VODRENRO-418482 format. One record per residue (C-alpha): z, y, x; residue in one letter. Coordinates in pm, whole numbers, padded with zeros to 5 digits, always signed. Layout:
% residues N
ZYXA...
END
This chain:
% residues 371
+00000+00000+00000X-00081+00352+00119X+00026+00673-00053X-00130+01019-00075X+00100+01163+00192X-00026+00903+00440X-00391+00976+00353X-00329+01350+00407X-00173+01271+00746X-00477+01062+00845X-00712+01341+00734X-00515+01601+00929X-00574+01409+01252X-00946+01475+01213X-00920+01831+01082X-00575+01991+01100X-00475+02243+00831X-00371+02479+01110X-00732+02510+01226X-00852+02660+00895X-00942+03029+00886X-00685+03262+00730X-00885+03335+00414X-00941+02967+00340X-00738+02737+00114X-00735+02379+00238X-00522+02071+00183X-00389+01909-00132X-00490+02113-00438X-00396+01871-00716X-00177+01562-00697X+00153+01391-00614X+00215+01303-00248X+00403+00987-00354X+00115+00839-00556X-00043+00517-00431X-00407+00553-00326X-00632+00252-00385X-00971+00423-00387X-01109+00751-00247X-01422+00936-00359X-01579+01181-00109X-01782+01476-00242X-01916+01804-00107X-01807+02000-00416X-01566+01951-00703X-01638+01995-01075X-01585+01811-01403X-01879+01577-01335X-01726+01471-01002X-01391+01400-01171X-01572+01193-01434X-01745+01000-01157X-01405+00937-00997X-01285+00799-01330X-01583+00565-01354X-01518+00440-01000X-01138+00413-01055X-01074+00657-00770X-00721+00797-00726X-00826+01075-00486X-01126+01305-00443X-01178+01453-00096X-01409+01757-00095X-01541+02006+00155X-01549+02307-00077X-01205+02381-00227X-01148+02390-00601X-00895+02673-00566X-00964+02953-00316X-00726+03224-00437X-00437+03246-00679X-00526+03160-01039X-00387+03338-01346X-00434+03057-01594X-00556+02701-01643X-00737+02633-01969X-01038+02449-02103X-01253+02761-02148X-01336+02774-01776X-01507+02517-01556X-01224+02532-01303X-00965+02490-01577X-01142+02189-01728X-01169+02030-01384X-00798+02075-01310X-00689+01954-01655X-00909+01645-01640X-00786+01556-01291X-00418+01597-01384X-00451+01407-01713X-00604+01114-01530X-00372+01129-01229X-00655+01199-00985X-00560+01395-00672X-00793+01655-00516X-00785+01734-00144X-01012+01981+00037X-01094+02025+00405X-01317+02328+00454X-01325+02565+00754X-01087+02333+00941X-01357+02063+00914X-01621+02313+01031X-01406+02398+01333X-01270+02053+01420X-01385+01866+01726X-01589+01579+01585X-01618+01770+01257X-01909+01903+01055X-02074+02126+01317X-02052+01860+01585X-02217+01607+01352X-02488+01859+01261X-02557+01924+01631X-02577+01552+01695X-02822+01498+01410X-03044+01778+01541X-03049+01637+01896X-02857+01930+02044X-02685+01837+02372X-02406+01985+02587X-02266+02186+02298X-02013+02465+02322X-01838+02671+02055X-02052+02952+01914X-01773+03175+01776X-01420+03127+01909X-01164+03152+01630X-00843+02966+01712X-00664+02950+02045X-00462+02635+02110X-00201+02625+02388X-00213+02343+02640X+00077+02123+02753X+00116+01909+03067X+00244+01552+03034X+00376+01352+03330X+00477+00990+03263X+00597+00716+03500X+00478+00358+03449X+00462+00030+03648X+00136-00029+03837X+00023-00309+03608X+00056-00095+03295X-00101+00226+03428X-00456+00176+03297X-00337+00073+02952X-00109+00377+02924X-00384+00606+03050X-00627+00480+02784X-00367+00525+02510X-00314+00886+02619X-00688+00953+02611X-00741+00778+02275X-00463+00984+02118X-00615+01316+02226X-00499+01388+02582X-00707+01462+02890X-00970+01702+02757X-01051+02013+02962X-01353+02205+02835X-01650+01968+02819X-01471+01709+03036X-01270+01426+02882X-01033+01157+03013X-00904+01382+03291X-00582+01284+03470X-00410+01283+03809X-00225+00984+03956X+00059+00978+04208X+00197+00654+04355X+00568+00625+04424X+00889+00427+04386X+01111+00438+04081X+01479+00337+04079X+01715+00260+03792X+02037+00075+03713X+02029-00110+03375X+02357-00081+03184X+02533-00349+02978X+02366-00249+02648X+02012-00251+02789X+01724-00495+02766X+01522-00403+03078X+01152-00483+03105X+01200-00518+03482X+01521-00601+03668X+01867-00724+03566X+02170-00565+03406X+02411-00419+03658X+02168-00436+03950X+01980-00141+04102X+01608-00200+04071X+01330-00049+04280X+00983-00056+04125X+00639+00049+04248X+00533+00302+03986X+00250+00537+03907X+00299+00888+03775X+00016+00988+03540X-00039+01358+03471X-00270+01491+03203X-00308+01781+02960X-00261+01782+02582X-00360+02051+02327X-00062+02167+02122X-00190+02010+01799X-00213+01664+01965X+00126+01655+02139X+00317+01457+01874X+00035+01205+01833X+00004+01148+02209X+00379+01112+02270X+00423+00864+01982X+00132+00655+02108X+00257+00662+02466X+00612+00557+02372X+00482+00273+02156X+00256+00136+02431X+00496+00185+02725X+00674-00132+02847X+01000+00043+02939X+01293+00059+02700X+01365+00414+02819X+01052+00603+02924X+01068+00863+03201X+00834+01149+03114X+00814+01529+03123X+00621+01761+02895X+00596+02138+02929X+00374+02424+02817X+00118+02552+03065X+00143+02933+03095X-00181+03131+03060X-00385+02819+02981X-00535+02739+02645X-00841+02596+02476X-01033+02744+02186X-01153+02610+01856X-01423+02784+01661X-01712+02799+01418X-02064+02687+01505X-02207+02525+01818X-02465+02617+02081X-02640+02376+02315X-02976+02258+02443X-03256+02022+02348X-03347+01759+02604X-03701+01899+02620X-03852+02228+02508X-04039+02209+02179X-04240+02462+01983X-04067+02613+01682X-04316+02429+01461X-04244+02093+01628X-03868+02135+01611X-03880+02257+01252X-04042+01927+01155X-03757+01746+01326X-03502+01953+01132X-03673+01867+00804X-03678+01499+00890X-03321+01475+01019X-03169+01668+00727X-03404+01529+00461X-03536+01875+00368X-03875+01929+00204X-03909+02300+00288X-03752+02540+00539X-03729+02920+00549X-03835+03021+00898X-03844+03357+01078X-04030+03349+01407X-04337+03256+01602X-04429+02892+01541X-04561+02861+01897X-04241+02991+02062X-04074+02736+02290X-03729+02624+02177X-03474+02496+02427X-03137+02660+02355X-03026+02618+01993X-02729+02764+01801X-02612+02624+01467X-02359+02693+01195X-02331+02472+00888X-02313+02639+00547X-02333+03019+00542X-02341+03147+00899X-02559+03458+00893X-02268+03660+01034X-02336+03500+01371X-02702+03600+01410X-02624+03869+01668X-02380+03641+01850X-02637+03359+01871X-02883+03607+02018X-02627+03747+02265X-02555+03392+02386X-02921+03339+02465X-03026+03110+02179X-03399+03060+02132X-03328+02952+01774X-03042+02988+01527X-03005+02739+01239X-02778+02807+00942X-02792+02856+00564X-02766+03126+00294X-02951+03391+00498X-03020+03714+00304X-03328+03934+00335X-03172+04203+00554X-03000+03941+00772X-03341+03787+00840X-03467+04136+00927X-03186+04163+01183X-03307+03840+01346X-03658+03985+01348X-03537+04304+01517X-03361+04093+01779X-03673+03877+01820X-03458+03571+01747X-03615+03267+01584X-03422+03177+01271X-03422+02877+01037X-03247+02888+00701X-03200+02516+00637X-02981+02571+00330X-02608+02576+00264X-02611+02243+00080X-02851+02077+00322X-02648+02159+00634X-02320+02046+00475X-02407+01740+00265X-02349+01530+00579X-01977+01597+00516X-01973+01293+00288X-02112+01069+00561X-01867+01209+00816X-01552+01149+00608X-01661+00805+00487X-01732+00687+00843X-01402+00829+00969X-01191+00656+00703X-01373+00325+00744X-01291+00334+01117X-00925+00422+01052X-00902+00153+00786X-01041-00115+01018X-00831-00014+01319X-00505-00002+01122X-00580-00279+00869X-00515-00048+00574X-00577-00146+00213X-00788+00110+00027X-01153+00163-00067X-01374+00463+00000X-01710+00564-00147X-01926+00876-00158X-02028+01071-00467X-02376+01011-00608X-02384+01341-00798X-02618+01609-00665X-02424+01938-00671X-02703+02144-00513X-02775+02426-00763X-03125+02480-00617X-03441+02280-00673X-03778+02336-00507X-04140+02329-00619X
END
């Protein structure tokens, strides 16, 4: 059995609430944390039709990208679409959870998946939003357990510096200890001083991963009492942010790459500003509505910027900057959210042998159609 609180905790490991932008409203919007969750439905949006689909599929929880409630609400009644959605969910004991800008920002989140689908390599953050402080961990372990402990640290989120992962430093030495009467030592005997060849592993951890890393390390460590230090690194931090910028493996014309975008995102038509013969190598992206970053993409040297919901005058700004621009659509650049969350939960379920089902919504919530 798994309850809603546990599902929220699992979701937060992928996209922490703390990473959401200030104006956003993410997390549990409707529901009881103590309720058992047997089936999850993943959708981009939330409306009455999605709740009805959840009912048909016997889902206890709907996870969405776009929140149902952004700001405070004055009333809940059946005369509004939002009111009907909330009432129907509550009456049928269906929880609603949303992960929005925190999923856009998260490492391994929506923008990283979009970059991967569009063959963009060596990505960096386009617009830095959140600064996360770094901590240093130093842990002592016997020689024979060092590699296992190191891998646990990395798998739990330690060891990332910029675009480098699995970074650590190792020091060999000798550890000493005297097991007391109430101990059960992994090495040595009670009442006798023991000398052990040990390795000291040092690595860095972002603030939002500290608890996860320490719990994993303590669980995997062979010692009954683990010797470790953890402290904040002054003047060192890493950033989280919206959008990504990277490079294609080979330069392509705007026309050639536009065809790839259409194919990868299953789009029939694109809105394009630029010269179709221009060579594209450096590409910036932002899922959803990212026209605010047109100037930033240009300043960072992008040959092309891909986003959605671009207005007329915003496209004129790109033209004035001589920046190639593709409006691939808000819906079209974010619908991969369903795939992302489903794949993540299936992996977590398999690794932890959890008992619940997950499926994605079949309802098309895109308000636009094309001729």
